[in-house]
N, C-alpha and C positions, 0 to 999 in steps of 0.2 A: 803872178797869174795864179789864182787860187787851183788847187788840184782837184780832179774830179773824185767823186764818192767811189771807192773800190766796189761798191755795191752794184751802183749802175752801170760800171764798166763791165762788170762781171756779168750783167744780164742785158746789157747792151739794148738801152730802151730805144721803142720806137717811137717816135715824137707823134707821128700821125694819129695813134690812138689817145684817147683822154688820159691824162696822166693819172688819175684814179685807177684805171685798168692795168696802168705798169706798175704802180706800187703794189695793187692786188697780187698779181703775179709775182713780184719779189717776194711778198709774205707767203704766199701759197707755197712757192718751191722751198722756202725755210721750213714750212709746216711739214710738207710731204717729205723732205728729207731729213726730218727730224731735228733740225737746228733749234727750232721751237717746239718746247715739249708740252704734253697736256697739261692745262692750268696755269701755264706761263702767261702773266700778263703782257700785253701788246700795247707799249706807251707810246701815244701819240709824239710826244716831244722828242724822246729818243729816236724813235723811226726817223720823224723829220729832220733830226739833225744828221743823223746817218745817212739819209738819201739827198741832203741838201735842197730840201722842198718845203714848202709852207705847210702849215697844220691842216689846212682845209683838203688838199687832195689827198692827205693821209688819212684824215677821218673819213671820207668818202671810200677812200680803199679799204679800211676796215670793216664800213658797212658791206660792201661786196662780198669780204669774208664771212660775214655773219649770215648774209643771205645765202650764202652757198653752204652753209652748215659747217665750216671748219672752226669756227670762232663764236663765242658767245657774249652778249654784252651785259654785262652786271650793272642793275641801277646803282648810282651814285659811286661806282668804282672804276669803271672802265671795260676793255675788251679784253678777254683773255682765249687762249686756246682750249677748244673743249675739252673736257675730262673725260676719262674713260667711265662711264656707268654701264653696270650690267645690262640693265633694261634698254638702254639706249644701242648698245653693241649687238643685242640679240636683235632687235627689232631692225636695225640697219643691214644686219647679215641676213635676215629673211628677207627683205626687200631687194636685196642685192642679188640674191638667188633668183628671185622671180624677174628682175629687169634684166639679168644676164640673158634668161632664156628669151624673153620677149627680144631685145635688141638684135641676138644672133640670128633668130628667125627672120627679122626683119632687114638685117645687113645681108642676109644670102639672097634675098631679093633685088635688093637695091644697091649692092656694094658696085663702086666703080673701079677701074685700072688703077688709077693713081691712089687710091686706098689700099687696094691690094700691095703694091708697091711700099707704101708707107709700113704696112705691118710686116712686109718682108724685110725691110730696111731695121725695123725696131727690133725683130728677131734677132737679126744677125748682128747688131750693135749689143743687143742685151749678152749676147756670148762672150763680148770682150770684157764685162764686168762681173766677174765670178769671185773676185776676194773680198774679204771683209770690209777693207776699207773703199771698195767701190760699190758698197749697198745702197748709199744714196742715189747714184746713178741707176742702180739697177730698179729700185723702186719707182723711178721716175718713168723708166722705160715701160715697165709693166704696166704702169697706171695709163701710159700715153697708148700701150696696145689696146686695151680695153675700151679708151676712150675713142679711137678711132672706128672700133667695130660700133660704137652707139652713134656716131656721127654719119656711118654709113647706112644706118636705118633710113636716114633721110626725114625724120620725125622731129622737127623742132622741139615740141613739148617733151616727148621721150628724151631726146638728147639733154635738155634742161634737168629734167626730173632725173635722169642717170647720173650726172653731174653731182647734184646734191646729196644723193644717197651714197654715191663713190665716196665724197668727200667725208660723210659723215662717219663712214666705216674706217676703224682707226687701223689701218695696215701696217702701219710701224710697229705693231705689237708683233707681228709676224717675222719681220727683219730683226725685231731686237733679240728675239729667241737666236738667233744664228750667232750672236756675239758672246751670248752665255753658254752655246754649245756649238763651237765651230765645226765640230765634227760631222754635222748634217749638211753643212755647207753645199760641198759639191754635188751630194744625190738630190737636195732640193733644187738647186739651182737648174740642173739636168732634167728632172722631171719638168719644171715651168718651162724651159724651153721646146721640150717634147710636146707638153699639152698645148702650149701655145702654136706650134705646128700644126698639130692635127685639127685644132679650131680652124685656123686659116684654110687648110685643104678641104674642111667641109665648106665654108663659106665659098671657096672659089667654085667648088662644085654646084655650088647653088642650093645645097642639101640643108634647108632649114631646120628640120627636125633634129639632124644629126648635130648642127653648130649648136643648136639649144643643148641637146643632151651632153656636149661634149664641155659646153661652158659652164653650165651647173656642175658637173661633176668636177671640173678644174676648181671652181670656187670651193666647193665642199674639201675636195683635198687639200689644197694651198691655205685654205683659211680656216674651215669648221674645226678640221683636225688638228691645225695648229693652235686655235683657240681653247680647243679641249685639253690639249697636251702642255700647253706653254701659258694658259690665264687662270684667271679664277672663275672664269665663265661656265655655270653648271652645263655639263654635256646636254642633260636632258632637254634643255631649251633649245640647244642647237638643233638638236635631233629633231625637234617637234616642227621648226623651219623647214628643216632639209625634208621630211617626210611630206609635207604640205605641198611643197613645189615639186617632189618626184612624182605626187597624185597629179598634179595639174599636167605634168609633162605627158602622162600616159593618156589623156583625154583626145 
Protein backbone atom coordinates (compact mmCIF):
# COMPACT_ATOMS: atom_id res chain seq x y z
CA UNK A 1 0.00 0.00 0.00
CA UNK A 2 1.37 3.42 -0.96
CA UNK A 3 2.21 5.70 1.93
CA UNK A 4 0.24 8.90 2.36
CA UNK A 5 1.85 12.25 1.67
CA UNK A 6 3.37 13.73 4.86
CA UNK A 7 1.89 17.11 3.91
CA UNK A 8 -1.60 15.66 3.89
CA UNK A 9 -1.02 13.94 7.22
CA UNK A 10 0.25 17.14 8.75
CA UNK A 11 -2.73 19.20 7.60
CA UNK A 12 -5.40 16.53 8.09
CA UNK A 13 -7.49 17.23 5.01
CA UNK A 14 -11.24 17.45 5.48
CA UNK A 15 -12.65 15.58 2.51
CA UNK A 16 -16.08 17.20 2.72
CA UNK A 17 -14.62 20.44 1.33
CA UNK A 18 -13.62 20.78 -2.33
CA UNK A 19 -10.08 19.52 -2.82
CA UNK A 20 -9.01 22.88 -4.23
CA UNK A 21 -9.81 24.49 -0.86
CA UNK A 22 -7.69 21.93 0.98
CA UNK A 23 -4.80 22.61 -1.37
CA UNK A 24 -5.29 26.35 -0.91
CA UNK A 25 -5.11 25.88 2.87
CA UNK A 26 -1.88 23.86 2.64
CA UNK A 27 -0.20 26.44 0.40
CA UNK A 28 -1.59 29.32 2.45
CA UNK A 29 -0.01 27.86 5.61
CA UNK A 30 3.33 27.46 3.87
CA UNK A 31 3.31 31.09 2.72
CA UNK A 32 2.18 32.51 6.06
CA UNK A 33 4.75 30.40 7.94
CA UNK A 34 7.53 31.48 5.60
CA UNK A 35 8.19 28.08 4.04
CA UNK A 36 7.51 29.66 0.65
CA UNK A 37 9.36 32.96 0.21
CA UNK A 38 8.29 36.09 -1.73
CA UNK A 39 9.02 35.58 -5.41
CA UNK A 40 9.25 31.79 -5.11
CA UNK A 41 7.52 29.88 -7.91
CA UNK A 42 4.68 27.53 -7.03
CA UNK A 43 5.11 24.69 -9.54
CA UNK A 44 1.90 22.81 -10.24
CA UNK A 45 3.63 19.52 -11.02
CA UNK A 46 5.77 19.62 -7.87
CA UNK A 47 2.80 20.45 -5.65
CA UNK A 48 0.65 17.76 -7.28
CA UNK A 49 3.38 15.16 -6.73
CA UNK A 50 3.96 16.22 -3.13
CA UNK A 51 0.27 16.11 -2.25
CA UNK A 52 -0.52 13.03 -4.33
CA UNK A 53 -3.29 14.74 -6.30
CA UNK A 54 -3.94 15.59 -9.95
CA UNK A 55 -2.98 18.87 -11.59
CA UNK A 56 -6.54 20.22 -11.88
CA UNK A 57 -7.27 20.83 -8.17
CA UNK A 58 -3.75 22.22 -7.74
CA UNK A 59 -4.39 24.74 -10.52
CA UNK A 60 -7.71 25.66 -8.88
CA UNK A 61 -5.99 26.01 -5.50
CA UNK A 62 -3.42 28.33 -7.03
CA UNK A 63 -6.26 30.39 -8.52
CA UNK A 64 -7.63 30.81 -5.00
CA UNK A 65 -4.22 31.97 -3.78
CA UNK A 66 -4.09 34.57 -6.54
CA UNK A 67 -7.63 35.74 -5.73
CA UNK A 68 -6.72 36.03 -2.05
CA UNK A 69 -3.69 38.20 -2.86
CA UNK A 70 -1.00 35.82 -1.59
CA UNK A 71 0.28 34.93 -5.04
CA UNK A 72 0.44 36.43 -8.52
CA UNK A 73 0.11 34.84 -11.93
CA UNK A 74 2.83 35.79 -14.41
CA UNK A 75 1.81 35.28 -18.06
CA UNK A 76 3.56 32.34 -19.72
CA UNK A 77 5.54 31.55 -16.57
CA UNK A 78 3.20 30.44 -13.83
CA UNK A 79 2.30 31.42 -10.28
CA UNK A 80 4.64 32.76 -7.65
CA UNK A 81 4.39 34.11 -4.11
CA UNK A 82 3.93 37.86 -4.25
CA UNK A 83 7.14 39.82 -4.05
CA UNK A 84 7.68 42.70 -1.67
CA UNK A 85 7.18 46.01 -3.49
CA UNK A 86 7.26 49.27 -1.53
CA UNK A 87 4.13 50.68 -3.17
CA UNK A 88 2.17 47.50 -2.50
CA UNK A 89 3.33 47.28 1.13
CA UNK A 90 2.41 50.91 1.86
CA UNK A 91 -1.00 50.54 0.22
CA UNK A 92 -1.70 47.30 2.10
CA UNK A 93 -0.55 48.91 5.34
CA UNK A 94 -2.90 51.87 4.91
CA UNK A 95 -5.85 49.63 4.10
CA UNK A 96 -4.98 47.32 6.98
CA UNK A 97 -5.09 50.25 9.42
CA UNK A 98 -8.46 51.41 8.12
CA UNK A 99 -9.99 47.94 8.13
CA UNK A 100 -8.71 47.15 11.63
CA UNK A 101 -10.65 50.15 12.87
CA UNK A 102 -13.80 49.21 10.97
CA UNK A 103 -13.84 45.52 11.92
CA UNK A 104 -13.12 46.33 15.57
CA UNK A 105 -16.07 48.72 15.76
CA UNK A 106 -18.38 46.21 14.10
CA UNK A 107 -17.07 43.28 16.13
CA UNK A 108 -17.74 45.13 19.39
CA UNK A 109 -21.41 45.27 18.38
CA UNK A 110 -21.83 41.72 17.14
CA UNK A 111 -19.20 39.49 18.75
CA UNK A 112 -20.53 36.19 20.11
CA UNK A 113 -19.54 34.26 23.20
CA UNK A 114 -17.87 31.50 21.18
CA UNK A 115 -15.79 34.07 19.29
CA UNK A 116 -14.66 35.63 22.54
CA UNK A 117 -13.69 32.16 23.72
CA UNK A 118 -11.69 31.60 20.50
CA UNK A 119 -9.83 34.87 21.01
CA UNK A 120 -9.05 33.93 24.60
CA UNK A 121 -7.73 30.53 23.48
CA UNK A 122 -5.64 32.14 20.76
CA UNK A 123 -3.99 34.52 23.24
CA UNK A 124 -3.40 31.69 25.69
CA UNK A 125 -1.93 29.44 23.02
CA UNK A 126 0.30 32.17 21.59
CA UNK A 127 1.98 32.59 24.97
CA UNK A 128 3.34 29.05 24.57
CA UNK A 129 5.22 29.97 21.37
CA UNK A 130 7.81 32.53 22.39
CA UNK A 131 11.00 31.04 20.96
CA UNK A 132 12.56 31.73 17.59
CA UNK A 133 11.92 28.19 16.39
CA UNK A 134 8.21 28.69 17.11
CA UNK A 135 7.77 31.89 15.12
CA UNK A 136 5.78 30.13 12.39
CA UNK A 137 3.19 29.04 14.96
CA UNK A 138 3.19 32.49 16.56
CA UNK A 139 2.53 34.13 13.20
CA UNK A 140 -0.41 31.84 12.47
CA UNK A 141 -1.93 32.49 15.89
CA UNK A 142 -1.59 36.26 15.49
CA UNK A 143 -3.25 36.04 12.08
CA UNK A 144 -6.02 33.90 13.60
CA UNK A 145 -6.63 36.47 16.35
CA UNK A 146 -7.26 39.26 13.86
CA UNK A 147 -9.24 37.01 11.51
CA UNK A 148 -11.65 36.03 14.30
CA UNK A 149 -12.27 39.71 15.04
CA UNK A 150 -13.07 40.29 11.37
CA UNK A 151 -15.43 37.31 11.39
CA UNK A 152 -17.11 38.71 14.51
CA UNK A 153 -18.17 41.76 12.49
CA UNK A 154 -20.81 39.57 10.84
CA UNK A 155 -20.28 41.42 7.54
CA UNK A 156 -19.45 38.89 4.81
CA UNK A 157 -18.10 41.46 2.35
CA UNK A 158 -15.97 43.09 5.04
CA UNK A 159 -14.61 39.70 6.08
CA UNK A 160 -13.58 38.87 2.50
CA UNK A 161 -12.02 42.29 2.00
CA UNK A 162 -10.12 42.03 5.26
CA UNK A 163 -8.78 38.63 4.22
CA UNK A 164 -7.47 39.98 0.91
CA UNK A 165 -5.78 42.96 2.58
CA UNK A 166 -4.31 40.85 5.38
CA UNK A 167 -2.90 38.42 2.83
CA UNK A 168 -1.44 41.29 0.81
CA UNK A 169 0.42 42.63 3.85
CA UNK A 170 3.81 40.85 4.15
CA UNK A 171 3.81 40.22 7.88
CA UNK A 172 6.69 37.75 7.54
CA UNK A 173 9.04 40.77 7.40
CA UNK A 174 8.17 41.57 11.00
CA UNK A 175 8.98 38.10 12.26
CA UNK A 176 12.11 37.78 10.15
CA UNK A 177 13.57 40.72 12.06
CA UNK A 178 13.47 38.67 15.25
CA UNK A 179 15.84 36.16 13.71
CA UNK A 180 18.27 38.95 12.85
CA UNK A 181 17.86 40.62 16.26
CA UNK A 182 16.92 37.89 18.76
CA UNK A 183 17.39 40.31 21.66
CA UNK A 184 14.07 41.97 20.77
CA UNK A 185 12.09 38.73 20.85
CA UNK A 186 10.91 38.65 24.47
CA UNK A 187 9.78 42.26 24.62
CA UNK A 188 8.09 42.09 21.21
CA UNK A 189 6.09 38.98 22.03
CA UNK A 190 5.14 40.33 25.46
CA UNK A 191 3.89 43.56 23.88
CA UNK A 192 1.83 41.62 21.35
CA UNK A 193 0.16 39.51 24.05
CA UNK A 194 -0.62 42.61 26.11
CA UNK A 195 -2.04 44.52 23.15
CA UNK A 196 -4.18 41.57 22.05
CA UNK A 197 -5.50 41.23 25.60
CA UNK A 198 -6.43 44.93 25.73
CA UNK A 199 -8.24 44.71 22.38
CA UNK A 200 -10.18 41.68 23.57
CA UNK A 201 -11.16 43.45 26.78
CA UNK A 202 -12.58 46.36 24.78
CA UNK A 203 -14.51 43.97 22.54
CA UNK A 204 -15.96 42.14 25.51
CA UNK A 205 -17.15 45.42 27.01
CA UNK A 206 -18.76 46.44 23.71
CA UNK A 207 -16.64 49.59 23.44
CA UNK A 208 -16.23 49.87 19.68
CA UNK A 209 -14.42 53.22 19.74
CA UNK A 210 -11.80 51.93 22.16
CA UNK A 211 -11.45 48.63 20.30
CA UNK A 212 -10.85 50.53 17.06
CA UNK A 213 -8.30 52.85 18.69
CA UNK A 214 -6.39 49.98 20.29
CA UNK A 215 -6.46 47.93 17.09
CA UNK A 216 -5.00 50.77 15.02
CA UNK A 217 -2.35 51.51 17.65
CA UNK A 218 -1.45 47.82 17.74
CA UNK A 219 -0.86 47.67 13.97
CA UNK A 220 1.13 50.91 14.04
CA UNK A 221 3.39 49.66 16.83
CA UNK A 222 3.70 46.04 15.75
CA UNK A 223 3.84 46.65 12.00
CA UNK A 224 4.46 50.29 11.12
CA UNK A 225 7.37 50.86 13.47
CA UNK A 226 8.85 47.49 12.54
CA UNK A 227 8.69 48.26 8.84
CA UNK A 228 10.32 51.59 9.62
CA UNK A 229 13.18 50.00 11.58
CA UNK A 230 13.80 46.72 9.82
CA UNK A 231 12.87 47.23 6.16
CA UNK A 232 13.60 49.66 3.36
CA UNK A 233 10.09 51.14 3.41
CA UNK A 234 10.33 54.98 3.67
CA UNK A 235 9.00 56.15 7.03
CA UNK A 236 7.22 59.20 5.60
CA UNK A 237 5.02 56.97 3.43
CA UNK A 238 3.99 54.92 6.47
CA UNK A 239 3.33 58.04 8.56
CA UNK A 240 1.10 59.46 5.85
CA UNK A 241 -1.19 56.42 6.06
CA UNK A 242 -1.16 56.51 9.85
CA UNK A 243 -2.10 60.19 10.00
CA UNK A 244 -5.04 59.64 7.65
CA UNK A 245 -6.48 56.80 9.71
CA UNK A 246 -5.89 58.63 12.99
CA UNK A 247 -7.76 61.63 11.54
CA UNK A 248 -10.69 59.39 10.60
CA UNK A 249 -10.76 57.88 14.10
CA UNK A 250 -11.34 61.36 15.55
CA UNK A 251 -14.42 61.95 13.39
